[in-house]
C-alpha positions in Angstrom: 88.6 125.5 68.7 87.9 128.7 66.7 91.0 130.7 66.2 89.6 133.5 64.1 90.8 136.8 65.5 88.5 138.8 63.2 85.4 137.8 65.1 84.1 140.4 67.6 84.0 139.3 71.3 80.1 139.0 71.4 80.0 136.8 68.4 83.1 134.8 69.7 81.1 134.0 72.9 78.2 132.7 70.8 80.5 130.7 68.7 82.4 129.1 71.6 79.0 128.3 73.3 77.9 126.5 70.2 81.2 124.6 70.0 80.9 123.7 73.7 77.4 122.3 73.1 78.7 120.3 70.1 81.6 119.0 72.2 84.3 120.1 69.8 86.4 122.2 72.3 89.7 120.8 73.5 90.0 119.7 77.1 91.8 123.0 78.2 89.3 125.2 76.3 86.4 123.2 77.8 87.7 123.6 81.4 88.2 127.4 80.8 84.8 127.7 79.3 83.1 125.9 82.2 84.9 128.2 84.7 83.5 131.2 82.8 80.1 129.6 82.6 79.8 129.5 86.4 80.2 133.3 86.6 78.7 134.7 83.4 74.9 134.3 83.1 74.9 135.6 79.5 77.2 132.8 78.5 74.9 130.3 80.3 71.9 131.7 78.4 73.8 131.3 75.1 74.6 127.6 76.0 70.9 127.0 76.7 70.0 128.6 73.4 72.4 126.3 71.5 71.4 123.2 73.4 67.8 123.8 72.4 68.6 124.7 68.8 71.1 121.8 68.2 69.1 119.3 70.3 66.5 119.2 67.5 69.3 117.9 65.2 70.1 115.1 67.6 66.4 114.1 67.7 66.4 113.6 64.0 69.4 111.1 64.1 68.3 107.5 64.3 70.1 105.5 67.0 72.7 103.0 65.8 73.8 99.9 67.7 77.5 99.6 67.5 79.0 96.2 66.3 79.7 93.7 69.0 83.5 93.9 68.6 83.6 97.6 69.1 84.0 97.5 72.9 86.8 94.8 72.7 88.7 97.0 70.2 88.4 100.0 72.6 89.6 97.9 75.5 92.5 96.6 73.5 93.5 100.2 72.6 93.7 101.2 76.3 97.1 100.4 77.9 96.7 97.8 80.7 98.0 100.1 83.4 95.3 102.7 82.6 92.5 100.2 83.2 91.3 100.6 86.7 91.0 97.2 88.4 88.2 97.4 91.0 89.2 95.8 94.3 86.7 93.7 96.1 85.6 94.5 99.7 87.6 91.4 100.8 90.8 92.8 99.4 90.4 96.2 100.9 92.9 97.1 103.6 90.7 99.9 104.9 87.8 97.4 105.4 90.0 94.9 107.3 91.5 97.7 109.5 88.1 99.0 110.4 86.7 95.5 110.9 89.7 94.7 113.2 89.1 97.9 115.3 85.3 97.2 115.5 85.8 93.6 116.4 88.3 94.4 119.1 86.1 97.1 120.5 83.1 94.8 120.6 85.2 92.0 122.2 86.5 94.5 124.8 83.0 95.7 125.6 81.7 92.2 125.8 84.4 91.1 128.3 83.7 94.3 130.3 80.0 93.6 130.2 80.5 90.0 131.3 82.7 91.2 134.1 80.1 93.7 135.1 77.0 91.5 134.8 78.0 88.0 135.4 81.5 86.9 136.2 82.1 89.2 139.2 79.9 89.1 142.2 77.7 92.2 142.5 78.8 92.8 146.1 82.4 92.9 144.9 81.6 95.5 142.2 79.6 97.8 144.6 81.5 97.5 147.9 85.1 96.9 146.8 87.1 100.2 146.5 89.4 98.7 143.9 89.3 99.7 140.3 88.2 97.3 137.5 90.8 97.6 134.7 90.6 96.1 131.2 93.8 94.9 129.5 94.7 93.9 125.9 97.2 91.1 125.8 99.1 90.6 122.6 101.4 87.6 122.0 105.0 88.1 123.4 104.1 91.6 124.6 103.3 93.2 127.9 99.6 93.8 128.7 98.3 97.2 127.6 95.6 99.0 129.6 92.4 99.8 127.7 91.0 101.8 130.6 88.9 101.5 133.7 85.4 100.0 133.9 83.1 102.0 136.2 80.4 99.9 137.8 76.9 101.0 136.8 78.2 103.3 134.1 78.0 102.8 130.3 81.1 101.2 128.8 82.8 102.8 125.8 86.2 101.5 124.8 88.5 102.4 122.0 91.4 100.3 120.8 94.3 102.6 120.0 95.1 102.6 116.3 98.7 101.5 116.9 97.4 98.3 118.6 94.4 97.7 116.3 96.7 96.8 113.4 98.5 94.2 115.5 95.5 92.2 116.7 95.8 88.5 116.0 93.7 85.4 116.9 96.2 84.9 119.8 95.3 88.3 121.4 93.3 88.2 124.6 91.4 90.6 126.9 91.6 90.4 130.6 89.9 92.3 133.5 91.8 92.8 136.8 91.1 94.4 140.1 93.5 97.3 140.7 94.1 100.0 143.4 91.7 103.0 143.1 92.5 105.0 140.0 94.0 102.0 138.2 97.3 100.2 138.1 100.2 102.3 139.4 102.7 100.4 137.3 101.0 100.3 134.0 100.8 96.5 134.3 98.2 94.3 136.0 98.9 94.2 139.8 95.7 92.7 141.2 93.8 89.5 140.6 92.5 88.7 137.1 88.7 88.3 137.4 87.9 87.6 133.7 89.8 86.9 130.5 89.1 85.6 127.0 90.6 85.3 123.5 89.5 87.6 120.7 87.3 85.9 118.2 86.5 87.0 114.6 82.8 87.7 114.2 
């Protein structure tokens, strides 16, 4: 704010510190001053001095409640495009993508758990050398493998991001018995031992 070139550098630093505390510096000057403030302890001390000295003046000013119409005048002066419109959680694309991935993963894990704990005879799981493979079936598309289920091992499944965005209520999960190591063709080749539609939670 001060453009007086006759002021010596030490006094100029004090003057700018006072103007910073008063809030009268322009945006560029303020940013430059704040950059200097982070690296110059003497400047920070000067700001602290002015905050203490000028803060007393602020204490002497009685608070004033602005008229009711002030805020509406401010809002009217701001262009409509500049007003940020908060989006609700229900309108957030990121929320629905994350929810879809989480729901699909939970559904896949549930089917795998049902296959492991209840729908498939225990003797088949322990004695059969075939692999248990989980499939995602999207409408009008070929089944996509989500991986093998190892009997007696924790199940952790991830829906690939390219598939998660295409999940619909018509999508289904299926579990099939495949040769050791999984399907050699990339498609189910053995009997389907469990299946179910995806359901929103």
